[in-house]
DRENTORTI-679295 format. One line per 4 residues: number of its first residue (from 1); their letters; for each residue x, y, z of C-alpha. Coordinates in steps of 0.02 Angstrom, whole numbers, plus 50000, padded with zeros to 5 digits. Layout:
<nodes>
NUM> A> X Y Z | ... $
</nodes>
This chain:
<nodes>
1> MKLL> 46850 51406 49644 | 46786 51228 49628 | 46910 51199 49487 | 47055 51264 49595 $
5> CTIL> 47005 51152 49741 | 46993 51003 49624 | 47169 51037 49557 | 47241 51056 49734 $
9> LALV> 47161 50893 49792 | 47231 50804 49638 | 47407 50871 49675 | 47397 50818 49857 $
13> FLFP> 47340 50645 49804 | 47479 50625 49675 | 47618 50707 49778 | 47575 50683 49963 $
17> PWGG> 47671 50795 50084 | 47686 50655 50212 | 47816 50516 50205 | 47993 50520 50139 $
21> ERGA> 48077 50517 49972 | 48014 50374 49865 | 48137 50290 49749 | 48084 50250 49572 $
25> CQPG> 48142 50092 49486 | 48178 50094 49301 | 48062 49986 49198 | 48111 49803 49213 $
29> TQDA> 48219 49830 49368 | 48203 49811 49556 | 48302 49867 49707 | 48396 49741 49814 $
33> VYLK> 48462 49765 49990 | 48597 49642 50047 | 48617 49630 50235 | 48775 49583 50329 $
37> SGNI> 48675 49440 50406 | 48661 49361 50232 | 48477 49401 50201 | 48426 49485 50037 $
41> YRGI> 48268 49590 50013 | 48206 49642 49841 | 48073 49770 49796 | 48065 49959 49784 $
45> IVEH> 48163 50077 49897 | 48033 50202 49957 | 48145 50305 50072 | 48333 50322 50083 $
49> VIGN> 48418 50435 50211 | 48603 50423 50169 | 48706 50368 50318 | 48552 50329 50421 $
53> FVKI> 48422 50205 50355 | 48335 50130 50204 | 48151 50083 50183 | 48107 49952 50052 $
57> EISG> 47935 49894 49998 | 47940 49708 49960 | 47817 49593 49871 | 47649 49595 49958 $
61> GSIL> 47662 49778 50009 | 47761 49758 50171 | 47886 49898 50207 | 48047 49852 50297 $
65> VFRY> 48170 49972 50378 | 48358 49937 50391 | 48494 50039 50475 | 48651 50080 50376 $
69> DEIE> 48760 49976 50490 | 48654 49822 50446 | 48679 49841 50258 | 48818 49757 50159 $
73> KMTK> 48772 49833 49991 | 48627 49897 49886 | 48602 49857 49701 | 48486 49888 49557 $
77> ELLP> 48440 49721 49476 | 48348 49669 49320 | 48183 49579 49348 | 48175 49395 49297 $
81> DETG> 48124 49365 49117 | 47982 49250 49067 | 48092 49097 49094 | 48132 49150 49272 $
85> KKFP> 48315 49183 49233 | 48395 49333 49317 | 48525 49436 49229 | 48680 49504 49315 $
89> SPET> 48677 49687 49364 | 48808 49812 49421 | 48829 49834 49609 | 48817 49995 49704 $
93> ALPF> 48998 50030 49752 | 49030 50050 49939 | 49195 50105 50017 | 49292 49971 50112 $
97> EKGI> 49256 49999 50297 | 49368 49880 50394 | 49457 49714 50379 | 49616 49635 50311 $
101> GGNL> 49678 49668 50135 | 49823 49605 50032 | 49924 49737 49937 | 50036 49684 49791 $
105> SWGF> 50136 49827 49714 | 50268 49835 49579 | 50371 49977 49509 | 50539 50064 49507 $
109> NTGE> 50660 50154 49623 | 50739 50291 49518 | 50889 50403 49554 | 51072 50373 49516 $
113> DVGI> 51012 50212 49437 | 50845 50124 49408 | 50800 49970 49508 | 50645 49861 49510 $
117> SLLF> 50532 49845 49662 | 50408 49707 49702 | 50322 49721 49872 | 50181 49628 49960 $
121> SMDY> 50097 49677 50123 | 49949 49626 50229 | 49858 49776 50300 | 49715 49800 50422 $
125> IMKY> 49596 49941 50375 | 49503 50030 50517 | 49349 50140 50495 | 49379 50176 50310 $
129> HYGI> 49527 50293 50339 | 49670 50208 50433 | 49778 50060 50388 | 49923 49969 50473 $
133> GMGM> 50014 49813 50419 | 50174 49720 50380 | 50259 49678 50216 | 50409 49607 50128 $
137> GIES> 50478 49601 49952 | 50626 49601 49834 | 50712 49754 49761 | 50870 49806 49670 $
141> FNRG> 50984 49954 49702 | 51169 49921 49671 | 51123 49739 49708 | 50974 49637 49765 $
145> YFPI> 50890 49673 49932 | 50752 49591 50033 | 50654 49720 50133 | 50544 49686 50285 $
149> FLTL> 50439 49834 50341 | 50290 49903 50436 | 50158 50000 50338 | 50049 50147 50387 $
153> QYRP> 49915 50221 50276 | 49787 50359 50288 | 49641 50390 50168 | 49570 50564 50204 $
157> IKST> 49410 50539 50104 | 49276 50409 50139 | 49253 50357 49958 | 49280 50214 49838 $
161> SGPF> 49415 50317 49749 | 49529 50453 49814 | 49703 50500 49879 | 49803 50417 50016 $
165> IYNY> 49963 50448 50116 | 50079 50304 50158 | 50238 50263 50254 | 50356 50112 50256 $
169> TGYS> 50483 50086 50396 | 50593 49933 50416 | 50753 49840 50375 | 50824 49782 50209 $
173> APAT> 50944 49634 50198 | 51062 49621 50048 | 51095 49470 49940 | 51260 49379 49972 $
177> DNNR> 51421 49418 49880 | 51577 49310 49864 | 51697 49458 49864 | 51620 49574 49992 $
181> EYRG> 51525 49553 50154 | 51367 49656 50141 | 51257 49700 50288 | 51082 49772 50283 $
185> GVLA> 51016 49933 50354 | 50864 50036 50394 | 50740 50090 50262 | 50608 50226 50264 $
189> EAGL> 50486 50283 50131 | 50342 50406 50127 | 50233 50467 49986 | 50064 50506 49909 $
193> GFYA> 49952 50395 49805 | 49782 50374 49726 | 49667 50223 49737 | 49528 50181 49615 $
197> HLSN> 49384 50061 49646 | 49382 49906 49535 | 49249 49805 49627 | 49183 49784 49804 $
201> SSDF> 49334 49673 49838 | 49478 49759 49746 | 49562 49928 49715 | 49696 49988 49594 $
205> TFSV> 49830 50102 49667 | 49967 50217 49602 | 50093 50304 49714 | 50246 50417 49711 $
209> GYRY> 50363 50420 49861 | 50536 50462 49926 | 50645 50314 49980 | 50795 50316 50097 $
213> QESS> 50897 50160 50133 | 51065 50115 50210 | 51182 49969 50184 | 51359 49932 50244 $
217> FSYR> 51497 49820 50178 | 51675 49761 50212 | 51806 49670 50109 | 51986 49614 50123 $
221> YNNW> 52124 49675 50009 | 52300 49607 49987 | 52462 49699 49946 | 52649 49687 49977 $
225> NGGG> 52621 49741 50157 | 52502 49599 50194 | 52338 49687 50156 | 52194 49729 50270 $
229> YVDG> 52007 49763 50281 | 51903 49905 50210 | 51735 49954 50284 | 51609 50061 50192 $
233> KDYF> 51429 50116 50189 | 51301 50148 50051 | 51161 50276 50062 | 51020 50260 49937 $
237> RRIA> 50902 50404 49902 | 50772 50365 49770 | 50604 50416 49699 | 50486 50266 49711 $
241> LRMG> 50355 50245 49575 | 50229 50103 49601 | 50067 50028 49541 | 49971 49906 49648 $
245> LVIH> 49820 49793 49671 | 49730 49783 49838 | 49619 49632 49872 | 49503 49638 50024 $
</nodes>
């Protein structure tokens, strides 16, 4: 009986039932909590409730508590060597919450023919999931076009990598022609894509969408009867394949 009590007391001492989950650092490493205020605290994370708060024990034994909305990022860092030099360490990836990002995409519009597409937009991301912005670019169909468009985007998963849905709506102006008078028309595109985290400030994207665009033209012809004018309209229906880089 005395032996059993001794074992129970030892277990309680080694694994106390009070307190939260205590994080364990790998040998030669330390935890670091970067706050949005710019302050950095290094030590050992002793309790971490995901989405709620983090407790970190710093040098001297003090324990600090930070809410999730105060934290910019959390990392695992190597301790300084004997010279005091710190080595770089990988960051804990966090999904982009809100702010302005630049999106550069390039690819092809395929269908009756294959044309290149180079687009750039500035988008505002709201609460991880929603994005709205404006963009412009240069593309080729039967000729060169200069699109200006509004963008909408939805990311259903709060993650550093995952799927997204997008939509472009706008107007595309054609390049000039000496023989015909071309006029622009509406454009609309919608599709699905996937984004992959590269760093805390950049993502790689790939998307497949359906593109619809209109353009009209007119030209003069001459014959024995004096000639006249011909008006026409082009309708482009294409599959849009793109890769992109998002910087935020």
